[in-house]
NULUM-675562 format. One line per field, with one value per atom (N, C-alpha, C): chain; atom name; x, y, z. Coordinates in pm, 1 decimal. Each point is the difference from the previous one (the first is absolute). Layout:
// NULUM-675562
chain: (A_...)
name: (CA_...)
east: (X_...)
north: (Y_...)
up: (Z_...)
// end
This chain:
// NULUM-675562
chain: (A_A_A_A_A_A_A_A_A_A_A_A_A_A_A_A_A_A_A_A_A_A_A_A_A_A_A_A_A_A_A_A_A_A_A_A_A_A_A_A_A_A_A_A_A_A_A_A_A_A_A_A_A_A_A_A_A_A_A_A_A_A_A_A_A_A_A_A_A_A_A_A_A_A_A_A_A_A_A_A_A_A_A_A_A_A_A_A_A_A_A_A_A_A_A_A_A_A_A_A_A_A_A_A_A_A_A_A_A_A_A_A_A_A_A_A_A_A_A_A_A_A_A_A_A_A_A_A_A_A_A_A_A_A_A_A_A_A_A_A_A_A_A_A_A_A_A_A_A_A_A_A_A_A_A_A_A_A_A_A_A_A_A_A_A_A_A_A_A_A_A_A_A_A_A_A_A_A_A_A_A_A_A_A_A_A_A_A_A_A_A_A_A_A_A_A_A_A_A_A_A_A_A_A_A_A_A_A_A_A_A_A_A_A_A_A_A_A_A_A_A_A_A_A_A_A_A_A_A_A_A_A_A_A_A_A_A_A_A_A_A_A_A_A_A_A_A_A_A_A_A_A_A_A_A_A_A_A_A_A_A_A_A_A_A_A_A)
name: (N_CA_C_N_CA_C_N_CA_C_N_CA_C_N_CA_C_N_CA_C_N_CA_C_N_CA_C_N_CA_C_N_CA_C_N_CA_C_N_CA_C_N_CA_C_N_CA_C_N_CA_C_N_CA_C_N_CA_C_N_CA_C_N_CA_C_N_CA_C_N_CA_C_N_CA_C_N_CA_C_N_CA_C_N_CA_C_N_CA_C_N_CA_C_N_CA_C_N_CA_C_N_CA_C_N_CA_C_N_CA_C_N_CA_C_N_CA_C_N_CA_C_N_CA_C_N_CA_C_N_CA_C_N_CA_C_N_CA_C_N_CA_C_N_CA_C_N_CA_C_N_CA_C_N_CA_C_N_CA_C_N_CA_C_N_CA_C_N_CA_C_N_CA_C_N_CA_C_N_CA_C_N_CA_C_N_CA_C_N_CA_C_N_CA_C_N_CA_C_N_CA_C_N_CA_C_N_CA_C_N_CA_C_N_CA_C_N_CA_C_N_CA_C_N_CA_C_N_CA_C_N_CA_C_N_CA_C_N_CA_C_N_CA_C_N_CA_C_N_CA_C_N_CA_C_N_CA_C_N_CA_C_N_CA_C_N_CA_C_N_CA_C_N_CA_C_N_CA_C_N_CA_C_N_CA_C_N_CA_C_N_CA_C_N_CA_C_N_CA_C_N_CA_C_N_CA_C_N_CA_C)
east: (2052.5_43.4_8.8_-46.2_7.1_111.4_92.3_108.5_-15.1_17.9_-11.1_111.8_42.2_99.7_-69.8_3.0_-65.8_107.7_3.3_92.9_-73.4_61.7_-70.2_77.3_-72.1_49.4_-67.4_80.1_-53.5_56.9_-62.2_51.9_142.3_91.5_142.9_28.6_-69.9_28.3_-67.6_-72.3_-69.5_48.8_107.9_45.5_19.1_72.4_26.9_-127.2_-83.6_-125.0_-91.6_-13.7_-87.1_56.5_131.0_62.4_-30.9_9.0_-30.5_-147.6_-88.4_-143.3_-29.6_59.3_-23.5_49.4_113.7_56.6_-87.3_-89.2_-91.7_-129.8_-20.8_-124.5_9.5_-102.0_-3.9_0.8_91.3_12.0_120.9_48.1_121.6_117.8_81.2_109.5_128.7_18.6_122.2_-29.9_73.9_-7.2_143.0_29.7_134.1_-7.1_91.7_19.0_98.7_-27.7_77.5_35.7_93.4_32.7_-77.4_-4.3_-64.9_-133.6_-91.1_-128.4_-98.6_27.8_-89.9_74.1_-76.3_58.1_5.7_-104.8_-10.0_-47.1_39.7_-48.7_-50.2_-125.4_-57.5_-21.5_41.3_-23.6_-119.3_-99.8_-123.7_-12.8_-31.5_-27.4_-127.7_-104.7_-130.7_-53.2_-107.3_-57.2_-82.4_-60.9_-92.2_2.2_-53.4_-14.2_-95.3_-100.2_-92.7_72.4_92.1_77.6_90.7_57.8_83.2_-83.9_-117.2_-90.3_-36.8_-31.3_-32.9_116.4_118.9_118.6_24.8_-7.5_31.4_-110.3_-125.0_-107.8_-60.4_15.3_-60.0_101.3_113.1_97.3_100.4_60.0_103.0_-55.8_-124.8_-57.2_-13.0_4.9_-11.2_134.0_110.4_132.0_26.4_4.3_20.3_141.7_10.4_131.1_37.1_-79.3_25.6_-60.4_83.9_-46.8_-45.7_73.5_-29.4_54.4_-71.6_49.2_-10.0_90.8_-6.7_11.1_-100.8_-4.1_25.6_97.0_33.0_-30.0_-65.7_-32.2_105.6_58.7_103.2_-66.8_46.2_-51.9_72.2_132.1_79.5_127.7_41.4_123.0_113.9_112.1_120.8_100.2_15.1_86.2_54.5_117.8_58.1_-52.4_-74.1_-56.5_-143.9_-45.2_-138.0_-85.2_-47.0_-73.6_-131.5_-66.3_-126.0_22.7_105.7_26.6_43.2_76.4_49.0_-113.3_-104.2_-105.9_-134.2_-0.5_-127.8_-66.2_-130.8_-76.1_-43.5)
north: (9355.3_79.1_-90.8_51.2_-70.5_65.2_-83.3_49.4_-60.5_84.4_-43.8_61.9_-72.5_49.7_11.5_118.9_21.4_28.8_-83.3_16.0_73.4_103.5_84.8_15.6_-11.5_41.9_132.2_100.0_134.3_55.5_107.5_68.3_48.4_-29.9_27.6_146.5_90.3_141.5_56.1_-85.7_45.7_-69.7_-74.4_-77.6_88.6_109.1_87.2_65.1_48.2_64.8_-98.5_-120.0_-99.8_-43.1_-16.9_-37.4_104.7_126.6_106.4_-0.5_-21.1_-7.1_-115.8_-114.7_-117.0_22.4_65.4_20.6_92.2_75.9_88.0_-69.3_-122.1_-72.3_-62.7_24.5_-57.3_-152.4_-63.2_-145.3_-48.5_81.3_-37.0_58.2_-89.3_46.7_24.9_-70.8_15.6_-26.5_67.6_-25.6_-5.1_-104.4_-18.1_-6.2_68.6_-25.2_-116.8_-92.8_-124.4_-37.4_-94.1_-57.2_-130.1_-49.0_-128.5_15.3_-90.1_-6.2_107.7_68.6_102.2_132.3_108.6_133.3_51.3_-30.3_46.9_-113.1_7.6_-89.7_87.7_-22.9_74.7_-95.5_42.4_-75.4_63.9_-82.7_48.5_-60.4_84.6_-44.9_68.1_-81.6_50.4_-86.4_45.1_-71.2_-122.3_0.3_-108.9_-33.3_-117.1_-39.6_93.4_51.5_95.0_126.7_48.5_118.8_-30.1_-119.1_-39.0_-6.3_-59.8_-8.4_138.4_90.5_137.8_66.0_-16.1_61.5_-53.7_-132.5_-61.1_24.5_-20.4_3.8_137.5_91.5_132.5_112.8_-11.4_109.7_-13.1_-117.6_-16.3_16.3_-38.6_12.3_145.2_92.2_142.3_63.7_-74.3_53.2_-22.4_109.1_-6.7_-46.9_-97.1_-47.0_-138.1_-55.7_-137.0_-94.3_-86.3_-93.8_-132.2_-48.0_-132.2_-7.1_-73.2_-23.9_-148.8_-46.6_-132.4_23.4_-43.1_22.7_-130.2_3.9_-117.0_32.2_-92.0_14.5_-72.6_70.5_-61.0_-80.3_-122.9_-84.0_24.9_4.4_11.8_77.4_82.7_77.6_-66.7_-11.5_-51.3_114.6_59.9_116.3_10.8_56.4_26.1_131.0_74.9_127.5_-20.5_76.9_-6.0_83.3_-63.4_71.9_56.3_-71.1_49.8_134.8_9.0_123.4_111.5_-34.8_100.3_62.4_-77.4_48.3_7.1_6.2_7.7_133.7_-4.6_121.0_69.3)
up: (25906.2_-114.0_-122.0_-112.1_-127.3_-81.7_-48.0_-84.2_-137.8_-100.9_-137.4_-82.2_-100.7_-95.1_-133.7_-59.0_-128.5_-104.2_-102.9_-111.9_-110.1_-54.4_-96.8_-129.6_-110.1_-130.4_-30.4_-32.6_-24.1_-129.2_-47.2_-119.2_30.2_-87.1_23.2_31.4_-67.5_21.2_125.1_74.5_119.6_127.2_-7.8_115.8_122.5_-13.2_115.3_52.9_-89.7_42.4_72.6_-54.6_61.7_135.0_8.7_127.7_106.4_-35.1_96.0_38.6_-96.6_30.0_95.2_-27.8_83.9_141.9_14.3_133.9_85.6_-63.8_73.0_41.6_-46.1_30.0_138.6_82.1_134.1_-9.7_71.0_-1.4_-77.8_-91.9_-72.9_76.1_56.4_84.4_-77.3_-110.8_-78.0_-146.5_-87.5_-143.6_-51.7_-75.9_-55.7_-151.8_-67.2_-142.5_-8.1_-89.8_-3.8_-143.1_-11.6_-129.7_-15.9_-121.1_-24.2_-69.7_29.3_-68.7_43.5_108.2_51.7_8.7_5.9_8.4_143.3_77.3_137.8_90.3_125.1_104.1_113.7_40.9_111.5_116.9_117.6_122.5_70.4_26.7_60.6_139.2_96.4_137.1_46.5_15.6_42.3_112.4_61.1_115.0_-37.5_-118.4_-31.9_-148.9_-32.5_-140.0_-73.2_69.3_-62.0_-43.6_82.7_-36.5_-119.2_-3.5_-114.0_-126.4_10.3_-114.6_-51.5_91.1_-37.5_-72.6_53.3_-59.7_-140.5_-15.5_-129.7_-102.0_38.7_-99.5_-22.5_95.7_-16.9_-11.5_66.5_-0.3_-113.7_-15.3_-103.8_-141.0_-21.4_-134.4_-44.4_94.6_-32.5_-34.7_18.5_-31.2_-148.9_-74.6_-144.3_-32.2_-88.3_-44.4_51.0_90.7_44.7_-102.9_-58.7_-101.6_60.8_101.9_55.8_141.8_85.4_135.1_32.4_82.9_61.2_149.4_73.6_143.8_73.2_89.7_80.9_145.6_67.9_141.0_81.8_94.9_84.8_111.2_20.4_107.5_131.7_-6.2_121.3_-32.4_94.2_-17.9_76.3_-65.1_62.8_2.6_117.1_11.4_141.0_10.9_131.1_57.1_-80.6_41.7_44.2_93.6_45.7_-95.3_-108.4_-103.7_52.0_89.0_55.5_70.8_78.6_73.1_-95.8_-103.9_-93.8_-80.3_-29.5_-87.4_68.7_132.3_70.7_-27.7_-8.4_-34.0_127.2)
// end
């Protein structure tokens, strides 16, 4: 499983709408509205880097109102929870 964290700057008046749109996209498991330098944080869990690439370069660009994204690829998860079992497809 590939896990990625996507930080998003979006149009201020569209934060709620964009968050809802993102939460409907296959592969995005969670979307958070946050304080600080970004407006939204999306947690992505997909099977492969190709699926992540598709999501970032082909799907997110179609969401109107996203101004900027920063995508971080997770190397290793440190958790007391079995994340693989929780998010298995």
